[in-house]
C-alpha positions as CSV (number, residue, x, y, z in Angstrom):
1,M,0.3,-16.9,13.5
2,L,-2.4,-15.7,15.9
3,G,-3.0,-12.4,14.3
4,V,-1.8,-9.0,13.2
5,S,-1.1,-6.5,16.1
6,G,-0.2,-3.6,13.9
7,I,0.8,-2.3,10.4
8,T,2.9,0.9,10.0
9,I,3.4,2.5,6.6
10,D,6.9,4.0,6.5
11,N,8.8,6.5,4.4
12,L,5.9,8.9,4.0
13,P,4.9,11.0,2.2
14,Y,4.4,9.4,-1.1
15,A,3.7,11.1,-4.4
16,A,0.7,10.1,-6.7
17,T,0.3,10.9,-10.4
18,V,-2.6,10.1,-12.6
19,A,-2.2,9.6,-16.4
20,S,-4.9,10.6,-18.8
21,D,-6.1,6.9,-19.1
22,G,-6.8,6.8,-15.3
23,T,-3.6,4.9,-14.4
24,L,-2.5,6.0,-10.9
25,T,1.1,5.6,-9.8
26,V,2.2,6.0,-6.2
27,T,6.0,6.5,-5.7
28,P,8.1,7.1,-2.6
29,P,10.5,9.9,-2.0
30,S,13.7,9.8,-4.1
31,G,16.1,7.1,-2.9
32,S,13.4,5.4,-0.8
33,T,10.8,2.6,-1.2
34,I,7.2,2.1,-0.2
35,Q,7.6,0.2,3.0
36,A,5.2,-1.6,5.4
37,T,6.2,-2.8,8.9
38,V,3.9,-5.5,10.1
39,R,3.8,-6.8,13.7
40,L,2.4,-10.3,14.2
41,R,1.3,-12.2,17.3
42,T,2.6,-15.8,17.2
43,L,2.8,-18.6,19.7
44,L,6.5,-17.7,20.1
45,G,5.7,-14.0,20.9
46,S,5.7,-10.8,18.8
47,V,7.4,-10.9,15.4
48,T,8.2,-7.8,13.2
49,C,8.3,-8.2,9.4
50,V,9.3,-5.5,6.9
51,Y,8.0,-5.5,3.3
52,R,8.8,-3.2,0.4
53,A,7.6,-2.2,-3.1
54,A,9.3,0.2,-5.5
55,S,5.9,1.7,-6.4
56,L,2.2,1.0,-6.6
57,T,0.0,1.1,-9.7
58,G,-3.8,1.6,-9.5
59,E,-6.8,2.8,-11.5
60,A,-8.8,6.0,-11.0
61,D,-12.4,5.8,-12.1
62,N,-14.6,8.8,-12.5
63,A,-17.8,6.7,-12.7
64,D,-17.7,6.2,-8.9
65,N,-14.8,8.5,-7.9
66,S,-12.7,5.5,-6.8
67,I,-9.1,4.5,-6.8
68,T,-8.5,0.7,-7.0
69,F,-5.2,-1.2,-6.3
70,T,-5.2,-4.9,-7.3
71,D,-2.5,-7.4,-6.4
72,Q,0.3,-5.0,-5.8
73,R,3.3,-7.1,-4.7
74,F,5.4,-6.4,-1.6
75,G,8.5,-8.4,-0.9
76,K,10.0,-9.3,2.5
77,V,13.2,-7.5,3.3
78,S,13.6,-8.4,6.9
79,G,12.1,-10.3,9.7
80,S,11.8,-13.7,11.3
81,S,11.4,-16.9,9.3
82,L,7.9,-16.8,10.7
83,C,7.2,-13.9,8.3
84,F,5.6,-14.6,5.0
85,A,8.0,-14.2,2.0
86,G,5.8,-11.6,0.4
87,G,2.3,-10.3,0.1
88,Y,-0.1,-8.6,-2.1
89,F,-2.0,-5.3,-1.5
90,T,-5.6,-5.0,-2.9
91,A,-7.9,-2.1,-1.9
92,E,-10.6,0.2,-3.3
93,Y,-11.1,3.7,-2.0
94,A,-14.4,5.4,-2.8
95,P,-15.7,7.9,-3.1
96,M,-12.5,10.1,-3.3
97,T,-13.3,13.6,-2.2
98,D,-11.5,16.8,-1.5
99,A,-13.2,19.1,1.0
100,G,-16.5,17.3,0.4
101,A,-16.4,17.6,-3.4
102,A,-15.9,14.5,-5.6
103,V,-12.5,14.1,-7.2
104,H,-12.4,13.6,-11.0
105,V,-9.6,12.6,-13.3
106,N,-9.2,14.7,-16.5
């Protein structure tokens, strides 16, 4: 693989709910999945890989107004044998704001 030429998040919009303990759950529309289409550059040309997850689970933290996702697994559903069998999504978004005001979880 030479690199990633693009990533598209499909089946938008997703819904997000936050429990009282700060657990954040992201779910797709009914009957759908969270899906990412990844385009790779390889020595053999461009390759498209599609990965899915049923949902994502993260943590909301009022201390720094962040949302953190750690090791959320996506499985390969289509693509060349050059595509990885699966992958993991890890990210932190901070500070979370709405119209410039910090977002807090009750």
